[in-house]
N, C-alpha and C positions, 0 to 999 in steps of 0.2 A: 504494500500500500504506500503510494507516494504522499508527499505532504499535502497535496490538494485533495486527494481522496480522504486523508485524515481530517482535513479542515471541514469538508462537507459532511463527513460522518459525525463530527462533533456538533454540527448545526443541521440536523435532519429536517426535512420538510416533506410532509406526507399528504398535504391537501391537494385534491385534484382541482383543475380549473373550475369545474362546476361547483365544488364545495366552497372555493374562494368567492365565487360570484354570489352564492347563497348567503354566506357569512357576512359579506360586505353589505348586501341588501338588508339583511336583518339588523345589522348595526345601525345603518342609516335610518331605517324605519323607526327604530327605537329611540334614536337620540338626535337626529338632525334638526327636528323642529324646535327643540329646546335651545339650540344655538343660533337660530335664525332671528337675530335681533340686532339693533344698532350697535351695541357694545362690541359684539363679535365682528360685525362688519368693519368697525373702526380698527379693531385689532388686526384683522386681515389686511386692511389697507397699510398698516404700519409694517407689515411683513413682506411687502412687495419689492422684488428686484425690478424696477421700472426698466423695460427692455426695448431696444430697437436693434434688430438684426436683419436689415433689409439691404438688397443690392443697391438701392438708391439712397442709402444714408449719406448725408453730407455733414460737413463741419457745422454748417448753419443749423441744420435740423437737430443735431446732437447737442449743440450749445443751447438751443432753445429749450430742449428737454431739461438740461441741467439748470437753466434759469428758472423754469417752472418749479423745480425742486427747491431752489434757493428762496423763491418768493412764496412757497406754500404756506408757511406760518402766518403771513400777512393776510392771506385769503381765507384760511381755515384755522384760526387761532385755537380752536378747541379740539383739534385733531392732531395726532402724531404723524410726522412725515413718513415717507417711504423709507425702506431700509437701505437700498442701494440703487445704482444705475448700472445697467449691464449693456455692453456694447462690443463691437468687434475690436481687436487689438489696435487697429489703426486709428480708432477714435478715442482711445484712452487719454491721450494727451489733451484732446479738446475738453473732455469731461474734467480733467484735473485743473485745467486753466480756468474753467468757468465755475466749477462747483465751490461755493462758499458755505453752504449749509453744514451744520455740525453733525457729526456721527452718521454720515452717509457713506456707505462703501462704494468703491469703484470696482465693478466686476467686468472681466473680459472673458469671452469665449476664446479658447485657444486649443492647441493640439490637433490641428486639422479639422476643426469644427466645420460642418456638422457630421461628416461621414467617418472621421478618424482614419482616413485611408491615405496616409502619407508616411514618410520616413520618421522613425522615432527621433532622429537627430533634429528634424525640422520641428516636431512637436515640442521637444524640450526647449529649443531655441525660441520658438514663438511664445511659449508660456513665460520664459525668463525675461524676454524683451518686454512683454506686456507689464510685468511687475516693475521692470526698470522705468517704464513710462509713467507708472503711478498706480497700477492696478493693485488692489488689496485682496482681491478674490479672483480665482481662476476657475473657470468651468470647462472641463474637458469631457470628451465622449469616450466611454469604454469602447475598445476595439471589438465590436460585436462579432465580426467575422471570425476573428481569432477565438473568441469565447465559444461560439457555436461549434468550432472545430476542436474544442477542448484543449486549446493551447494555453492552458491556465497560467503556466509559468511566465510566458511572454506577456500576457495581460497584466499579471501582478507586477512584473519588472517595469513595465511601461508606466503604470500608475506611480509606483514608488520612485522611479527616476524623475518623473515630472514633479512630484512632491518635493524631492530633494532640491530641485532646480529653482523652486519659487520661494524658498526661505520661509519667512513668517506669514506669507499670504495664505489664505484659506483655500483648500482644494475641494471643489465640487466635482464629483464624478457622475456624469449623465449615463444612465444605464441604457437609454433608448428602449424602454420597456415594450413598446409596440413592435419591435423587431425581434424580441427574445423568445417568442413562440409559445411559452408556457409559464405558468406561475412558478413552477419549480426552478426554471431558468432565471426568472426574476429574483427569486430568493437567493439562489447561488451567486448570481452576479453581485447582489448587494453584499453578501458575506465576503466575497473575494475583494470587492472594492474597499470595504472597511478594513480587511486584513492587510491591505496594501497601502493604507495611510490616508484614505479619504476622510476629510473633515465633514463633508456633506455627501449624501447620495441624492441624486436628482432623477426624476422620471424620464424626461424627454427633451429633445431639441426643439420641438415644434415644427420640424422640417419634414416629417413623414406623415402618412395618413393617420395612424393611430398614435395618439400622444398620451398625456396624463389621463388615466382612468382611475376611478375609485378603487377598483380591484388591484391595480398596480400599487397604489398608495397603501392599501391594506397589507399586501405582502411585504412591501419594503419596511413598513412600520413594525411588522412582526419581526423582521430580521434585525432591525435596529434595537428593539427591545431585548431580543435574545442575546445580541452582541453585548449590550450594556450589562445584562445579568451575569454573563460569563466572564467578561473582561474588566468590567468597571469603567469602560471607555464610553463616553457619550458622543454619538455621531448624530449630526443634524440632518434635516430632511427638507427637500425642495420639490414640490410638484410643479411642473412647468409644461407648457405646450397645450393649448386648448382650454386652459382655465381662464375663462373670460367673464362669466356671469357671477353674480352674488351667490346664487344657489350652488354653483359648482365650487366656489371658494369655501362656502360653509360645509359642503360635503367633505372636502379634504380636511378642513379644520376639525370636524367631528371625528373623523378617523384618527387623526393625530391625538386628539384629546382622550379618546376612549382607549387607545392602545398604548400610547406613550405617556400620557398624563400631563399635568400642569407644568412640569419642568421644561417642556418643549414649546409651550404656548407663548413664545416671545420671538422677537426678530433676530436674535442671535442663534436660535436653534431651529427655526422653522421659517422658510421663505416661500413665496410664490414667484415664479418667473412669469411675467405678464406684461402686456402692453395695454390692452383694452380694459383689463380688470379694474384698474385704478378709477377710471371715470365711472364705470358701472357701480362700484362700491360707493363712490361719492354721490351718485344719483340716488342710491338706496338710502344712504345716510341723510341726505338733504331733503329727500322727498320731492325732488324736481330734477329735470335733466341737467347734468353737469358735464361739460366738455372742457375740463381744465387742462389736462395733460395732452 
């Protein structure tokens, strides 16, 4: 038995996809309604990584987003600001130059985002350069092809080498759950990412057909809980891709609350990767259409 077989044996997962679907539905039916209120909506807003990852991103567009974050307290004095701004590496400098609001992270997608199909040396260099430009958080994509081929050592080495290259910046590992084919694969990918040094595990890039689902969040939160129980290490969680409505945010919030508990219900431990979600939450909170961001 090699070390990865031993790792997965230490963190067994026996639920079928149908069992995960049923358990997730039962959890949400029992608890989502109790979390669907303005206090939770405001909490979710404060956990957003405000994101733009488009081919037509410009310095002007990214600077305008950062300015909105700077001016947010003036427009919404009773609400907490978003947690971070997430952009492509080439836009990190623009965010850093514009951002003046306190306690806002600068996140960059790197490592050959979104497909993770480039040379490891390029992935390491891109992540390290993004940190040099000012990124405090790096989001990379698990090499899904290698994982599906069970090349686990290569996957683990890649994550750990990128982690080493970015110093004190937080590393978020995107599992791309919609491409992993089964709940068991999602669980194993989560365990492998955490064992390799991930500070966060994240559902999706938002660049494929199936992105963040409640079922994927359910499985990943089970993995995080088991990891914490057995190692004492707290790994954070980020659903991203397709989380755009208030109801969707509350669903993921409910899963985190019920499986991981209060210690994760803050913007250090639980983020949403989103672009449209911020305005939709503001609309729910204010009771009228808001298009601020």
